[in-house]
C-alpha positions, -999 to 999 in steps of 0.1 A, spaced: -271 -187 -108 -302 -181 -129 -314 -145 -133 -344 -132 -113 -375 -131 -136 -398 -101 -134 -430 -88 -149 -433 -51 -155 -467 -35 -146 -463 -5 -169 -442 2 -199 -438 40 -195 -408 60 -185 -403 45 -150 -412 9 -161 -385 12 -188 -360 29 -164 -361 -1 -140 -365 -28 -167 -334 -15 -185 -313 -32 -158 -321 -65 -175 -304 -52 -207 -272 -42 -190 -271 -71 -164 -289 -100 -181 -271 -124 -156 -291 -107 -128 -325 -99 -142 -347 -111 -171 -380 -94 -180 -405 -121 -190 -438 -102 -193 -454 -68 -194 -489 -53 -186 -495 -20 -203 -528 -5 -216 -512 16 -243 -508 -8 -273 -479 11 -289 -459 12 -256 -467 -24 -250 -455 -34 -284 -423 -14 -281 -416 -29 -247 -422 -64 -261 -397 -59 -289 -371 -44 -266 -372 -75 -242 -382 -101 -268 -413 -111 -250 -437 -139 -259 -470 -124 -272 -489 -145 -247 -471 -127 -219 -480 -92 -231 -511 -81 -212 -533 -51 -216 -539 -47 -179 -522 -57 -146 -554 -76 -138 -549 -98 -169 -513 -105 -157 -525 -114 -122 -553 -137 -136 -526 -156 -155 -512 -169 -121 -477 -167 -108 -451 -174 -134 -421 -151 -124 -402 -142 -93 -411 -105 -90 -432 -76 -102 -418 -42 -111 -449 -20 -104 -447 12 -124 -484 18 -128 -500 52 -120 -502 63 -84 -539 53 -78 -533 19 -92 -504 10 -69 -526 -2 -40 -548 -28 -57 -521 -40 -81 -495 -44 -54 -519 -62 -30 -528 -86 -58 -492 -93 -67 -482 -99 -31 -512 -123 -27 -499 -143 -56 -465 -146 -40 -446 -120 -60 -419 -99 -45 -426 -63 -55 -405 -33 -65 -430 -4 -63 -426 30 -78 -431 59 -54 -454 70 -39 -468 37 -25 -503 52 -25 -520 86 -25 -543 74 3 -525 76 36 -540 44 52 -533 23 21 -496 28 25 -497 12 59 -519 -16 47 -495 -24 19 -467 -28 44 -488 -49 66 -498 -72 37 -461 -76 26 -450 -84 62 -479 -108 68 -471 -127 36 -433 -125 42 -427 -108 8 -402 -81 0 -419 -48 -9 -393 -22 -18 -402 14 -28 -382 31 -55 -364 57 -34 -335 58 -59 -316 87 -43 -303 64 -16 -284 44 -42 -265 73 -58 -228 80 -54 -236 116 -46 -259 110 -15 -238 80 -3 -207 102 -3 -226 129 15 -239 105 41 -204 91 48 -191 126 54 -218 134 78 -213 101 97 -175 107 98 -181 137 120 -163 161 96 -192 186 99 -195 183 136 -230 183 151 -255 191 124 -274 223 132 -295 228 101 -300 215 66 -316 232 35 -326 209 6 -341 223 -26 -359 204 -52 -354 227 -82 -377 219 -111 -370 237 -143 -400 256 -156 -405 232 -185 -403 201 -163 -430 216 -140 -452 222 -170 -445 188 -185 -452 166 -154 -473 187 -131 -494 211 -153 -499 190 -184 -487 155 -174 -499 125 -154 -493 142 -120 -511 175 -127 -542 168 -107 -542 153 -72 -576 137 -78 -559 115 -105 -525 110 -89 -512 125 -56 -504 158 -40 -472 174 -54 -453 171 -22 -459 133 -21 -454 126 -58 -422 146 -62 -407 150 -27 -412 118 -8 -377 111 -23 -365 142 -5 -381 134 28 -365 100 26 -331 115 20 -334 140 48 -341 113 74 -315 90 60 -288 116 61 -297 130 95 -304 96 111 -332 108 134 -370 113 133 -390 145 127 -410 157 157 -429 187 142 -434 203 108 -453 230 91 -457 239 54 -467 267 30 -473 267 -7 -499 271 -35 -507 269 -71 -497 305 -79 -488 308 -116 -505 281 -137 -540 295 -134 -563 312 -160 -559 347 -146 -522 346 -155 -527 338 -192 -507 363 -213 -538 373 -232 -575 369 -224 -583 350 -256 -556 323 -256 -570 290 -268 -572 258 -249 -544 242 -269 -511 254 -283 -519 240 -317 -550 262 -321 -532 294 -333 -524 310 -300 -518 348 -304 -492 347 -276 -472 318 -289 -441 337 -300 -435 351 -265 -445 320 -245 -418 297 -231 -445 271 -225 -455 268 -261 -459 230 -265 -447 230 -301 -414 245 -291 -409 220 -263 -420 187 -280 -419 189 -317 -386 174 -326 -372 142 -341 -353 116 -321 -358 95 -290 -356 106 -253 -376 120 -224 -398 141 -224 -404 139 -261 -413 102 -261 -440 107 -235 -463 120 -263 -458 90 -286 -433 62 -291 -429 73 -327 -398 95 -327 -407 120 -354 -417 157 -354 -449 149 -374 -461 122 -349 -455 145 -320 -472 174 -336 -502 152 -343 -502 139 -306 -503 175 -294 -538 178 -310 -553 154 -285 -529 146 -257 -527 166 -224 -492 178 -235 -508 201 -260 -528 220 -235 -522 256 -227 -506 257 -192 -531 284 -182 -561 264 -194 -553 229 -181 -571 210 -154 -541 210 -130 -546 216 -93 -512 207 -76 -490 234 -62 -462 249 -82 -441 258 -51 -441 246 -15 -418 249 16 -417 225 45 -400 233 78 -390 204 100 -378 199 135 -359 167 144 -356 149 177 -321 162 183 -332 198 177 -317 199 142 -338 219 118 -343 214 81 -361 231 53 -373 214 21 -383 237 -8 -400 225 -39 -399 251 -66 -414 246 -101 -400 278 -117 -363 272 -120 -339 279 -148 -319 248 -140 -330 213 -131 -316 195 -100 -314 194 -63 -292 217 -43 -284 216 -6 -266 232 23 -257 216 56 -243 236 85 -225 218 113 -205 230 143 -172 223 125 -179 228 88 -205 237 61 -213 215 31 -229 226 -1 -239 204 -30 -256 202 -64 -272 170 -75 -272 175 -112 -246 175 -139 -218 183 -130 -224 169 -95 -206 189 -68 -200 186 -31 -179 214 -14 -167 213 22 -159 246 40 -139 241 73 -148 268 98 -116 268 119 -90 267 92 -110 284 65 -100 257 41 -122 249 12 -124 214 -2 -140 199 -33 -152 164 -24 -146 136 -49 -178 118 -59 -171 83 -73 -184 77 -108 -217 60 -111 -230 36 -137 -249 53 -164 -286 54 -155 -313 78 -144 -311 97 -112 -273 98 -112 -270 60 -112 -297 56 -86 -320 36 -109 -294 10 -115 -284 8 -78 -320 4 -67 -327 -26 -90 -294 -42 -81 -303 -39 -44 -337 -55 -51 -322 -84 -71 -295 -91 -45 -321 -91 -17 -342 -117 -36 -310 -138 -39 -305 -136 -1 -276 -112 -5 -293 -81 11 -269 -55 25 -271 -22 42 -284 -6 11 -318 -23 12 -347 0 20 -380 -18 27 -414 -3 24 -415 -1 62 -385 22 62 -400 42 33 -432 47 52 -418 76 72 -411 97 41 -447 92 30 -461 102 64 -440 134 63 -454 142 29 -490 136 39 -484 156 71 -469 185 51 -499 186 28 -523 187 57 -502 214 74 -502 234 42 -540 232 37 -548 239 74 -519 262 81 -510 243 113 -480 227 129 -482 188 128 -469 169 158 -455 137 142 -457 113 171 -495 117 173 -498 117 135 -480 83 133 -503 68 159 -535 81 143 -523 67 109 -516 32 123 -550 32 140 -569 43 109 -551 17 87 -566 -11 108 -600 -3 92 -586 -16 59 -576 -50 73 
């Protein structure tokens, strides 16, 4: 059977993460084109996948104007480009694997789903956590009844302080006017996992959080410059000094976000002009650096989702309390799941099957494999369509509204209002 052919809209970190499946599984997937505005990234991607020069486009619009010449599009453009580029791809007849979030505009999410369903195209959102050995093992344990009836769940998205600064203070997702609210950009993953694990809908939620630390008044000295390369007097004692974080030889994230050239000199030069050289207290960021969401489910289970951007260690942690047992877990190297049986007092370390090497604990590979199989008519229970993913986005939008207005959101009414408002876009 011939491999599925795909175009990558975007040649950044996420575009490469999904396209890499074609290198490890060439029998399943072949990348035939790229659309990327950054000429250096576009050239590097073209070399990596041996692309014809005529199929290396500067914009997704140019790729669309070339007509349909592949089976699918991997859409890893920036958040506010997802809506027009995905609509155009669907209209041409492409199946689409879309990076999360679908859109930072609430009604556009529903319209994308309506468009895919009307045209009978697969639109799958990149909720990679569902495809990890860690969360699949956890879900199997919950469904087995080993925990009893689930009473409460706590899920923490722990961002290390440098990751927070990289992506959400200096990086592409630092300003919601350019991308999306933090709770949507970073945590629609987590909402998706919560409802997938617990198997029921949220009825009510509220949320609190703010941008607390990365503001001008918290600068270590009043005269710190706008950039870390401008002789900052506080550099020696600053853990956010961009030169300490980025100026190194070699490949890998986050260093290659500055420039594809893997040298200290190239990265130091990039800090002079790129957002990654900005002082974290002088940047144009506006997204929160911590947020808590409280959720009530239909069966009276409660859950708390905490996003914290000031951690020492990267990775998600969780605790689930049931009537029979308590589960704790850590979704970062080394991955851990521990089960504590209430009656016997026994403590059990749960085996997590090894995953293929890829980002998100094997989730990136699992996601693309699921997409490819679905296009071949081999869809299984792992497939998650955009219609399924919509609920996680609705929860994120509702959480942001609840945070801003300091109110409790009733989700049934929120869903109905969203569906009605989306009709305006049709």
